[in-house]
C-alpha positions as a printed Julia matrix, in Angstrom:
211×3 Matrix{Float64}:
 137.12   8.81  52.4
 140.18   6.47  53.83
 139.43   4.07  56.17
 142.15   3.65  59.34
 141.85  -0.27  59.14
 143.12  -1.06  55.44
 143.8    2.35  54.42
 141.55   1.87  51.09
 139.97   4.64  49.9
 136.65   5.01  48.77
 133.99   7.91  46.9
 131.95   9.49  49.36
 129.18   9.99  46.94
 129.07   5.87  45.62
 130.65   4.35  48.92
 132.67   2.26  46.85
 136.19   1.66  47.35
 138.26   2.79  44.59
 141.39   2.06  45.91
 143.43   0.16  48.25
 143.02  -3.59  49.48
 139.12  -3.17  49.37
 138.99  -1.78  45.95
 135.79  -2.48  44.4
 134.05  -3.53  47.71
 130.53  -1.55  48.39
 129.56   0.11  51.41
 125.68  -0.41  52.13
 123.64   3.15  52.19
 121.17   3.6   54.79
 118.2    5.86  54.21
 118.12   9.63  55.37
 115.92  12.21  55.4
 115.68  16.14  54.25
 113.93  17.47  56.86
 114.16  21.0   58.92
 114.76  20.19  62.57
 110.91  21.37  63.44
 109.5   18.6   61.37
 112.04  16.1   62.82
 110.99  16.57  66.08
 107.6   16.77  65.48
 107.62  13.36  64.28
 109.95  11.76  66.39
 109.76  13.94  69.33
 111.82  11.61  72.02
 114.47  11.72  69.39
 118.16  12.84  70.69
 120.42  15.6   68.92
 124.03  15.2   68.1
 125.48  18.15  69.95
 128.57  20.23  68.85
 131.6   19.84  71.4
 132.91  23.01  72.49
 136.49  21.99  72.24
 136.32  20.85  68.71
 134.26  24.07  68.06
 136.97  25.26  65.63
 136.91  22.77  63.13
 133.56  22.99  62.65
 132.23  24.25  59.05
 130.96  27.75  59.8
 126.98  28.49  59.11
 127.62  30.21  55.66
 129.32  27.51  54.5
 127.3   26.17  52.09
 126.54  29.43  50.83
 130.2   29.8   50.37
 130.95  26.5   48.57
 128.29  27.5   46.17
 129.87  30.26  44.92
 133.36  28.64  43.94
 134.18  27.07  40.49
 133.77  23.75  39.7
 136.65  21.61  38.93
 134.59  19.29  36.83
 131.76  20.28  34.66
 127.81  18.9   33.32
 127.45  18.12  30.49
 126.87  21.3   27.91
 122.99  22.63  27.09
 121.59  20.59  30.33
 121.51  22.43  33.5
 124.04  24.35  35.34
 127.14  22.79  37.22
 125.45  24.19  40.51
 121.97  23.32  39.68
 120.33  21.49  42.75
 119.05  18.46  42.02
 117.24  15.65  43.48
 118.64  12.26  42.3
 116.88   8.92  41.9
 117.93   5.72  41.17
 115.81   2.39  40.1
 117.0   -0.89  38.85
 120.37   1.11  36.73
 118.33   3.91  36.02
 118.92   7.5   37.1
 117.41  10.73  36.85
 117.77  14.43  38.32
 114.77  16.48  39.54
 115.73  19.97  39.52
 115.12  21.31  43.25
 113.16  24.41  41.52
 110.65  21.84  40.08
 109.13  21.32  43.25
 107.19  24.85  44.83
 104.16  25.74  47.06
 102.29  25.51  44.97
 103.21  22.74  43.34
 104.86  20.43  45.59
 103.79  17.24  44.5
 105.97  15.78  41.36
 104.9   12.6   40.21
 107.05  10.29  37.46
 108.16   6.57  36.81
 111.5    5.85  36.7
 112.95   2.48  36.17
 109.4    0.95  35.68
 108.27   1.78  39.07
 105.8    4.69  39.91
 107.21   7.41  42.25
 106.81  10.75  43.74
 108.96  13.6   45.32
 107.14  15.6   48.09
 108.16  18.74  49.29
 107.08  20.05  52.77
 104.88  22.73  53.91
 108.1   24.24  55.16
 109.37  24.75  51.65
 112.74  22.83  52.47
 111.96  19.25  54.2
 111.74  16.57  50.86
 110.55  12.94  51.17
 110.43   9.99  47.47
 107.89   7.44  47.56
 107.06   4.63  45.91
 103.35   5.3   44.95
 102.89   1.42  44.23
 100.23  -0.23  46.67
  99.5   -3.58  45.87
 100.41  -3.57  42.55
  97.65  -0.32  42.08
  99.68   2.78  41.24
  98.59   5.83  43.37
  97.99   9.33  42.6
  98.39  12.43  45.42
  98.15  15.6   45.63
  98.3   18.15  48.39
  94.48  20.07  49.28
  94.58  23.84  49.42
  92.45  23.88  52.02
  95.19  21.6   54.39
  94.82  23.0   58.02
  97.06  24.42  60.34
  97.0   21.11  62.0
  98.38  18.86  59.26
  99.57  20.99  56.67
 101.63  18.25  55.1
  99.01  16.33  54.29
  98.35  14.6   51.18
  95.35  13.09  49.45
  94.74   9.87  47.36
  92.85  11.26  44.14
  91.08   7.52  43.6
  89.45   7.54  47.02
  90.55  10.67  48.93
  91.95   8.89  51.77
  94.43  11.3   53.94
  98.2   10.26  53.75
 100.73  11.9   56.15
 104.23  13.32  55.2
 106.2   10.12  56.45
 103.93   9.01  53.72
 101.7    6.41  56.2
  97.48   6.55  55.41
  96.02   7.91  58.33
  92.42   7.77  57.31
  90.28   5.67  54.55
  90.45   1.86  53.88
  94.03   1.74  53.84
  95.13   3.19  57.11
  98.01   2.23  58.8
  98.97   1.22  55.82
 102.57   3.38  54.56
 104.46   3.7   50.98
 107.91   2.42  50.15
 110.55   5.08  50.89
 112.8    5.56  47.46
 116.05   6.44  48.84
 117.55   9.95  47.09
 120.46  12.18  46.97
 120.02  15.97  46.83
 123.17  16.88  45.01
 124.95  19.36  42.71
 124.34  18.63  38.65
 127.85  18.37  37.72
 129.03  15.87  40.74
 125.44  14.04  40.08
 126.59  13.57  36.9
 130.04  12.75  37.41
 128.66   9.49  39.22
 125.7    8.69  36.98
 126.37   9.95  33.47
 123.62   8.85  31.59
 121.45  10.6   34.05
 118.01  11.71  32.64
 116.88  15.03  33.17
 113.21  15.54  34.45
 111.83  18.75  32.43
 107.97  18.32  32.62
């Protein structure tokens, strides 16, 4: 990326200026969600949508863009004997420790993946729609919580999570909706959904989740 004000060039993934007057400067990363529109609309019923502008229609990527990009050969490659170059991963960095979590580790049968990274207990949670994803810290007041999604989650709350020690219920936003912790929310963890070859290029010492 290139900014108009100084002509500096920035890495898209890291937000670091790599050339120009601002070389070495770092943009602040804005946390993001990986959600289907249906879930986002449910959580934010008064939210607004960035609509396409008809006069720029020819400049927008096609609906098949992601599929077509996925079929192109890569210029750089991940380390041999690890993951395939275009394996989709969820990349997380905590206190300098990086780890790639293959997206296929999260399924409808195993929608919650719990781990520790950089000394911090975390969990990756796949929504019941099979596409929405969030990452949370499992630390609550110095205590590590363990979660699971009940098999009998009803249609009214298919995203519900349960704290295994208290059986308190939590929603997909990471907030307790029953029990003593009602109203308290887990800390969100920033993540990046990426191809393995790209993630490893920026995080060459990244671990890979293999359980």
